[in-house]
Wavefront OBJ file of the C-alpha trace (Angstrom):
o trace
v 211.290 103.996 157.646
v 210.481 103.294 161.477
v 212.865 101.602 163.814
v 211.851 98.304 165.498
v 213.888 98.636 169.003
v 213.187 99.532 171.222
v 209.628 98.677 170.690
v 210.715 95.101 170.123
v 212.615 93.039 172.593
v 215.842 91.139 171.627
v 216.447 92.391 168.718
v 219.783 94.870 166.776
v 219.612 98.500 168.050
v 219.687 99.566 164.150
v 217.115 96.855 163.019
v 214.504 99.173 160.832
v 212.055 98.468 158.544
v 211.145 99.833 155.312
v 208.306 100.795 153.348
v 208.963 100.335 149.431
v 206.672 100.433 146.244
v 204.427 97.837 145.214
v 204.296 96.591 148.999
v 208.343 95.124 148.660
v 208.842 96.136 152.026
v 212.010 94.728 154.187
v 214.568 95.489 157.259
v 218.054 96.764 157.085
v 220.243 95.960 159.756
v 223.158 98.691 158.591
v 226.131 97.259 161.213
v 226.004 94.100 159.538
v 225.565 95.010 156.094
v 222.263 93.430 155.929
v 219.298 93.608 153.704
v 215.983 91.739 153.815
v 213.617 92.305 151.137
v 210.175 90.933 150.645
v 209.684 90.196 146.669
v 206.649 90.174 144.728
v 207.711 91.897 141.418
v 210.400 90.492 139.558
v 211.529 94.103 137.965
v 212.110 94.641 141.857
v 214.455 91.909 142.059
v 216.389 93.587 139.120
v 216.658 96.594 141.245
v 217.851 95.067 144.381
v 221.011 93.151 141.991
v 221.575 97.027 141.120
v 222.449 97.865 144.572
v 225.421 98.844 146.228
v 227.769 95.446 146.503
v 228.940 96.251 150.043
v 225.304 94.873 151.191
v 224.808 91.300 151.690
v 220.851 91.152 149.969
v 218.807 88.200 151.119
v 215.532 87.596 149.038
v 212.630 86.127 150.817
v 209.778 85.085 148.235
v 207.204 85.302 149.892
v 204.992 81.969 150.426
v 202.072 81.116 147.901
v 199.808 80.231 151.422
v 199.411 83.901 152.455
v 196.101 85.328 151.803
v 196.803 87.595 148.879
v 194.153 90.333 147.082
v 192.712 90.712 143.489
v 196.136 92.532 143.221
v 199.582 91.039 142.734
v 201.544 92.299 145.256
v 198.906 93.124 147.900
v 198.120 91.609 151.500
v 194.689 90.558 152.432
v 192.864 94.144 153.253
v 192.357 93.220 157.083
v 196.465 92.964 157.173
v 196.699 96.015 155.159
v 194.237 97.853 157.306
v 196.333 97.213 160.373
v 199.472 98.222 159.269
v 197.953 102.052 158.091
v 196.376 101.744 161.505
v 199.737 101.245 162.985
v 201.059 104.541 160.719
v 199.290 107.090 162.727
v 199.675 105.178 166.193
v 203.361 104.260 166.085
v 204.287 107.662 164.996
v 206.728 109.414 167.505
v 207.250 113.298 168.376
v 207.710 115.830 170.422
v 206.701 119.064 170.768
v 209.362 122.166 170.691
v 207.184 124.802 172.799
v 204.504 124.542 175.492
v 201.620 126.071 174.070
v 200.315 122.856 171.845
v 196.769 121.745 173.649
v 195.423 118.554 174.378
v 192.087 117.380 174.424
v 192.380 116.562 178.152
v 192.640 119.741 179.125
v 195.959 120.744 179.392
v 199.014 121.261 177.016
v 201.091 118.702 175.708
v 204.498 118.868 177.264
v 207.511 120.750 175.633
v 210.341 118.449 175.316
v 208.488 114.999 175.894
v 208.241 112.226 173.119
v 204.602 111.195 172.297
v 203.507 108.336 170.682
v 200.493 108.371 168.366
v 198.836 111.693 166.387
v 196.533 113.764 168.496
v 193.004 113.464 169.383
v 191.211 116.404 167.973
v 187.649 116.530 166.459
v 188.906 119.660 163.946
v 186.014 119.279 161.663
v 185.496 122.035 159.294
v 187.867 124.683 161.394
v 191.374 122.634 161.585
v 192.326 119.639 159.579
v 192.187 115.975 159.753
v 195.585 114.467 159.776
v 196.033 111.895 157.351
v 192.757 112.755 155.091
v 193.685 116.702 155.086
v 197.073 116.849 155.578
v 200.009 114.095 155.441
v 201.556 113.055 158.570
v 204.910 114.800 157.214
v 203.027 117.720 157.566
v 201.951 117.255 161.148
v 205.688 116.016 161.626
v 206.635 119.361 159.819
v 204.106 121.719 161.989
v 205.556 120.162 165.381
v 209.156 121.702 164.239
v 208.054 125.380 164.191
v 207.313 126.952 167.358
v 205.417 129.352 165.632
v 202.953 126.793 163.488
v 199.434 126.818 164.241
v 200.061 123.583 166.464
v 201.532 125.927 169.223
v 199.044 129.335 168.181
v 196.051 128.101 167.630
v 193.759 126.538 170.176
v 190.192 124.691 169.111
v 189.487 124.330 172.639
v 185.671 126.207 173.272
v 185.418 126.900 169.138
v 184.862 123.432 167.819
v 183.556 120.674 170.457
v 185.566 117.606 171.427
v 188.798 119.508 169.762
v 191.954 120.954 170.946
v 194.901 121.465 168.517
v 194.671 122.278 165.157
v 195.651 119.290 163.328
v 194.537 115.699 164.815
v 192.131 112.846 164.247
v 189.263 110.972 166.331
v 188.425 107.469 166.642
v 186.061 107.027 163.560
v 188.635 108.911 161.460
v 191.402 106.773 162.841
v 189.737 103.476 161.819
v 188.543 105.186 158.450
v 191.737 105.862 157.971
v 193.181 102.106 158.437
v 190.206 100.870 156.569
v 191.007 102.791 153.035
v 188.201 105.589 152.888
v 188.442 108.692 151.221
v 186.652 110.387 153.672
v 186.254 109.817 157.233
v 182.991 107.955 158.707
v 181.178 108.665 161.469
v 181.673 106.129 164.679
v 178.340 104.971 164.034
v 178.598 104.012 160.639
v 180.273 101.062 161.924
v 177.173 99.037 162.321
v 174.837 96.799 160.316
v 171.752 98.775 161.230
v 172.855 101.850 158.813
v 175.942 100.161 156.810
v 175.870 96.960 154.738
v 178.858 94.477 154.243
v 179.391 94.412 157.745
v 177.974 91.957 161.044
v 178.268 91.172 164.876
v 180.878 88.316 165.259
v 179.694 85.248 167.152
v 180.354 84.683 169.653
v 181.788 88.106 170.817
v 184.867 86.475 172.259
v 188.664 87.071 171.756
v 189.160 83.395 170.862
v 186.519 84.522 167.640
v 188.010 87.963 166.700
v 190.298 88.859 163.665
v 192.549 91.223 162.053
v 190.220 94.317 161.029
v 187.529 93.676 163.042
v 186.090 96.553 164.559
v 185.313 97.256 168.705
v 181.699 99.755 168.538
v 180.659 101.046 171.579
v 177.140 102.579 170.893
v 175.761 105.670 171.982
v 173.615 106.569 175.405
v 171.402 109.442 174.047
v 170.953 110.283 170.008
v 173.169 113.172 170.973
v 176.089 111.472 172.838
v 179.379 110.377 171.483
v 180.234 106.959 170.074
v 183.139 104.959 170.297
v 185.226 102.819 167.675
v 188.670 100.796 167.774
v 190.184 98.271 165.279
v 191.696 95.020 166.080
v 195.250 95.020 164.645
v 196.651 92.302 165.370
v 195.357 88.517 166.886
v 198.099 86.343 168.863
v 197.415 82.411 168.886
v 199.243 79.284 170.639
v 200.471 76.119 168.865
v 196.692 74.541 169.512
v 195.051 77.845 167.793
v 193.767 79.399 170.869
v 193.923 83.105 170.788
v 196.421 84.280 173.627
v 196.268 87.858 173.028
v 194.512 90.732 170.882
v 196.041 94.115 170.207
v 193.854 97.137 169.835
v 194.251 100.413 168.246
v 192.342 103.349 168.954
v 192.290 107.343 168.741
v 191.259 108.584 172.439
v 192.454 111.750 173.907
v 195.392 112.715 174.045
v 196.836 110.528 171.426
v 195.995 107.623 169.744
v 196.418 104.490 171.884
v 197.477 100.792 171.282
v 196.648 98.084 174.042
v 197.514 94.386 174.050
v 195.073 92.384 176.300
v 195.081 88.846 177.110
v 192.520 86.754 175.352
v 190.530 87.081 178.920
v 190.846 90.940 179.246
v 190.092 91.382 175.883
v 186.648 89.416 176.608
v 186.152 91.563 179.620
v 186.572 94.797 177.830
v 184.223 93.795 175.516
v 181.463 93.306 178.252
v 181.967 96.833 179.468
v 179.772 99.375 177.802
v 177.538 97.566 175.711
v 180.540 97.069 173.316
v 179.684 94.884 170.104
v 182.633 93.570 168.265
v 181.740 93.739 164.482
v 183.623 92.085 161.550
v 183.350 93.925 158.061
v 182.712 90.721 155.563
v 182.639 92.816 152.244
v 184.630 95.856 152.593
v 183.132 97.243 149.335
v 179.882 97.134 150.871
v 180.642 98.721 153.451
v 182.721 101.700 151.944
v 180.343 101.865 148.936
v 181.601 104.968 147.159
v 183.744 105.940 150.047
v 187.190 104.937 148.823
v 190.590 105.958 148.493
v 191.022 104.554 144.803
v 190.330 107.578 142.770
v 191.630 109.963 145.360
v 195.130 110.986 146.343
v 194.310 111.227 150.094
v 194.948 109.251 152.314
v 198.604 108.513 150.920
v 199.660 105.598 153.054
v 203.312 105.225 151.039
v 204.087 108.729 151.985
v 202.598 108.707 155.339
v 205.188 105.362 156.262
v 208.012 107.265 155.225
v 209.887 109.435 157.978
v 209.958 112.902 156.589
v 213.571 115.014 156.361
v 211.902 118.503 158.118
v 213.398 121.334 157.133
v 215.766 123.090 159.730
v 215.932 126.815 158.410
v 212.287 127.777 157.189
v 209.036 126.169 157.880
v 205.578 127.825 157.558
v 202.813 128.186 160.184
v 201.001 125.358 158.671
v 204.125 123.135 158.284
v 205.507 122.326 154.957
v 203.780 120.437 151.819
v 200.134 122.080 152.805
v 197.766 124.160 150.477
v 196.247 127.458 151.462
v 193.004 129.394 150.557
v 193.682 132.229 148.479
v 193.616 135.314 150.318
v 194.670 133.444 153.837
v 197.961 134.672 155.416
v 201.456 132.723 155.058
v 203.560 132.826 157.920
v 207.174 132.116 156.860
v 209.403 131.386 160.183
v 213.280 131.381 159.258
v 214.378 129.606 162.102
v 218.080 128.763 160.900
v 218.305 126.286 163.247
v 221.973 125.241 162.875
v 223.482 128.839 162.914
v 224.471 129.080 159.352
v 223.508 132.520 158.677
v 220.737 134.196 156.660
v 220.708 136.717 153.616
v 217.237 136.343 152.137
v 214.220 134.982 152.093
v 212.816 134.201 148.221
v 209.657 133.036 147.525
v 209.009 131.762 144.065
v 205.630 130.819 142.048
v 206.881 127.854 139.518
v 210.061 129.008 138.413
v 209.164 132.763 138.716
v 210.615 134.728 141.732
v 207.657 136.340 143.419
v 209.301 138.373 146.226
v 213.106 138.295 147.293
v 212.772 139.426 150.869
v 216.688 140.537 152.712
v 216.872 139.447 156.172
v 219.583 139.933 158.468
v 218.659 137.388 161.701
v 215.963 134.644 162.013
v 212.105 136.131 161.795
v 208.907 135.864 160.995
v 207.650 136.987 157.625
v 204.055 137.182 157.036
v 202.438 137.318 153.278
v 199.536 136.973 151.708
v 198.678 135.466 148.101
v 195.807 136.276 145.664
v 196.970 134.658 142.681
v 196.634 130.730 142.485
v 199.535 128.801 142.006
v 202.103 125.720 143.520
v 204.680 127.941 145.483
v 208.288 127.484 146.990
v 210.357 129.267 149.404
v 214.085 128.702 150.442
v 216.122 130.584 152.596
v 219.651 132.118 150.711
v 222.678 132.353 153.351
v 225.776 134.640 153.499
v 227.674 132.281 151.679
v 225.570 131.939 148.259
v 224.152 128.427 149.553
v 220.473 127.511 149.501
v 218.399 125.856 152.412
v 215.870 123.267 151.327
v 212.488 124.830 149.930
v 209.377 124.566 151.660
v 206.304 123.331 149.155
v 202.990 124.871 149.242
v 199.934 126.078 147.393
v 197.811 128.572 147.281
v 193.933 127.631 146.300
v 190.849 129.355 145.451
v 187.455 127.462 146.501
v 184.301 128.949 145.932
v 180.691 127.668 147.500
v 177.353 129.057 146.894
v 174.296 127.828 148.462
v 170.347 128.598 147.975
v 169.731 132.191 149.176
v 166.545 130.904 150.978
v 166.223 127.818 153.829
v 165.721 124.417 151.755
v 162.749 121.788 151.993
v 163.469 118.215 153.408
v 161.217 116.951 150.255
v 162.528 118.951 147.666
v 165.655 118.595 145.661
v 168.162 121.217 145.743
v 171.608 122.717 144.430
v 174.970 123.230 145.670
v 177.063 125.203 143.239
v 180.687 125.379 143.309
v 183.848 126.501 141.717
v 187.701 125.950 142.054
v 191.378 127.316 141.266
v 194.541 125.001 141.233
v 192.834 122.372 143.342
v 190.378 119.487 142.618
v 187.069 119.437 143.741
v 186.231 116.284 145.261
v 183.199 116.105 147.350
v 180.088 117.970 149.135
v 179.755 116.944 152.673
v 176.315 117.593 154.648
v 176.348 117.667 158.100
v 172.915 117.846 160.043
v 173.464 119.452 163.659
v 169.849 117.885 164.460
v 170.438 114.438 163.581
v 173.319 112.194 164.280
v 173.132 110.195 161.556
v 172.833 112.891 159.094
v 176.263 112.959 157.752
v 176.564 112.105 154.276
v 180.096 112.325 151.688
v 178.906 113.234 148.003
v 181.656 112.813 145.785
v 181.639 114.959 142.761
v 181.477 113.139 139.450
v 183.612 114.724 136.421
v 180.310 115.739 134.939
v 179.366 117.607 138.076
v 182.935 118.786 138.550
v 182.514 120.470 135.166
v 178.671 121.342 135.532
v 179.667 123.045 138.674
v 176.824 121.821 141.017
v 175.493 119.016 142.547
v 171.658 118.140 142.999
v 170.918 117.385 146.677
v 168.038 114.945 146.061
v 165.037 114.951 148.533
v 164.330 113.176 151.138
v 168.046 112.681 151.948
v 168.083 114.601 155.172
v 165.213 113.431 157.584
v 164.963 116.192 160.082
v 164.587 120.036 159.884
v 167.391 122.128 161.516
v 170.989 123.445 160.768
v 172.703 121.934 158.076
v 176.422 122.332 157.352
v 177.767 122.000 153.838
v 181.430 121.568 153.440
v 183.020 121.911 150.037
v 186.025 119.262 149.774
v 188.989 120.087 147.814
v 192.185 118.060 147.162
v 195.615 119.371 146.006
v 198.446 116.787 145.588
v 199.894 119.005 149.113
v 196.656 118.191 150.739
v 193.045 119.110 150.862
v 191.015 122.387 151.431
v 187.358 122.514 153.224
v 184.842 125.556 152.902
v 181.899 125.422 155.270
v 178.584 127.460 154.880
v 175.511 126.762 156.515
v 171.661 126.274 155.515
v 168.353 126.082 157.380
v 166.463 123.105 156.150
v 162.843 122.951 156.763
v 159.749 120.518 156.551
l 1 2 3 4 5 6 7 8 9 10 11 12 13 14 15 16 17 18 19 20 21 22 23 24 25 26 27 28 29 30 31 32 33 34 35 36 37 38 39 40 41 42 43 44 45 46 47 48 49 50 51 52 53 54 55 56 57 58 59 60 61 62 63 64 65 66 67 68 69 70 71 72 73 74 75 76 77 78 79 80 81 82 83 84 85 86 87 88 89 90 91 92 93 94 95 96 97 98 99 100 101 102 103 104 105 106 107 108 109 110 111 112 113 114 115 116 117 118 119 120 121 122 123 124 125 126 127 128 129 130 131 132 133 134 135 136 137 138 139 140 141 142 143 144 145 146 147 148 149 150 151 152 153 154 155 156 157 158 159 160 161 162 163 164 165 166 167 168 169 170 171 172 173 174 175 176 177 178 179 180 181 182 183 184 185 186 187 188 189 190 191 192 193 194 195 196 197 198 199 200 201 202 203 204 205 206 207 208 209 210 211 212 213 214 215 216 217 218 219 220 221 222 223 224 225 226 227 228 229 230 231 232 233 234 235 236 237 238 239 240 241 242 243 244 245 246 247 248 249 250 251 252 253 254 255 256 257 258 259 260 261 262 263 264 265 266 267 268 269 270 271 272 273 274 275 276 277 278 279 280 281 282 283 284 285 286 287 288 289 290 291 292 293 294 295 296 297 298 299 300 301 302 303 304 305 306 307 308 309 310 311 312 313 314 315 316 317 318 319 320 321 322 323 324 325 326 327 328 329 330 331 332 333 334 335 336 337 338 339 340 341 342 343 344 345 346 347 348 349 350 351 352 353 354 355 356 357 358 359 360 361 362 363 364 365 366 367 368 369 370 371 372 373 374 375 376 377 378 379 380 381 382 383 384 385 386 387 388 389 390 391 392 393 394 395 396 397 398 399 400 401 402 403 404 405 406 407 408 409 410 411 412 413 414 415 416 417 418 419 420 421 422 423 424 425 426 427 428 429 430 431 432 433 434 435 436 437 438 439 440 441 442 443 444 445 446 447 448 449 450 451 452 453 454 455 456 457 458 459 460 461 462 463 464 465 466 467 468 469 470 471 472 473 474 475 476 477 478 479 480 481 482 483 484
């Protein structure tokens, strides 16, 4: 659910947009007892009829002229990509401490409201919002002054990074374009990808929703940039009057509405190129959200209820690597009192910790499983529970260096988490990034074969093992030398 005022002028102050199952989105105006429901499936109409009768319900059956995808009830992928980009670019959050670093070299200001998720190239160290953690996990961490957002600083440790949770331009567009794992910005061009081509002419008049703007690198080792078109407005004659562009850049994701002339000027700077994905499946290849749990757009689109009594150092709804310390911040923000902290694995109580005041408690868990933690108050009532998982990833690489022209094996195992991919990052080759998704057969075998000549240049290779749990993902990295 999202409030439309004051982002849109001349609308009721309590007008909200809702996000529902099967894309049956709608609008609510509580003060007028109005519910507007956009329907596509007959079974949803049945559910609407069950609603409280104090609401006057308007069912808006969608026009057949709208361009639907093959699956009933879905918008075309370009419109859906724009909606998904806005999930990350329009979210609002307010830091509760002044120690959260930003990519501009300073810190996010305590008490100031920000729009859009923070920029940070977290790589294998931190966690990408939308891919590794859900948006609700980030928002929960924002509300905990003892979370990793305020206690960890990746600046100087990880290139182009600052906060522990974040996104970058290519991860942002990959999220919007329904990729299972972030793509690097250089893959947004036809030189390395299929199903994409230059828009002709290179102007606002030819632009469309879902197009990407690519700013190429100046040297092989320098960075590039990518943006996505999320709205195009036309006048009565069909001429484009404005173009909205969303992008991730420091300090947070940014939305810019440009006139047609301003958009053309924007394209003309920095050797930018306007690309159109003509075949989304060809462009993504095997990098699709379909078989994966993340990104979880329906969950990310809903404003979460953040626990006001207890939060974890990673926020809430999040996995931990087995042996990693879990820090419980008993905050009691509503001053209801605290008596004990109860930690459970499934239905079994692992520990009940006596408390007499708000405090941070730290525990390390060596048994994998799904855990909850809640506070018991002096009157016997219980706080909402935090949810977390303890998982185990194990990665084994060859003991010696490997040759470019020979096959080699990556071995792995896991507990309480499903291994979904092996990600290769060649530090000597900016194009040497490869997501190798693990099949059921490979998962059962516990290994993946890296084919000869997949990697083109010798150097240091980062090998990331990526596992996925219903609460999020974990990454485990080891490095290996590649030789000719």
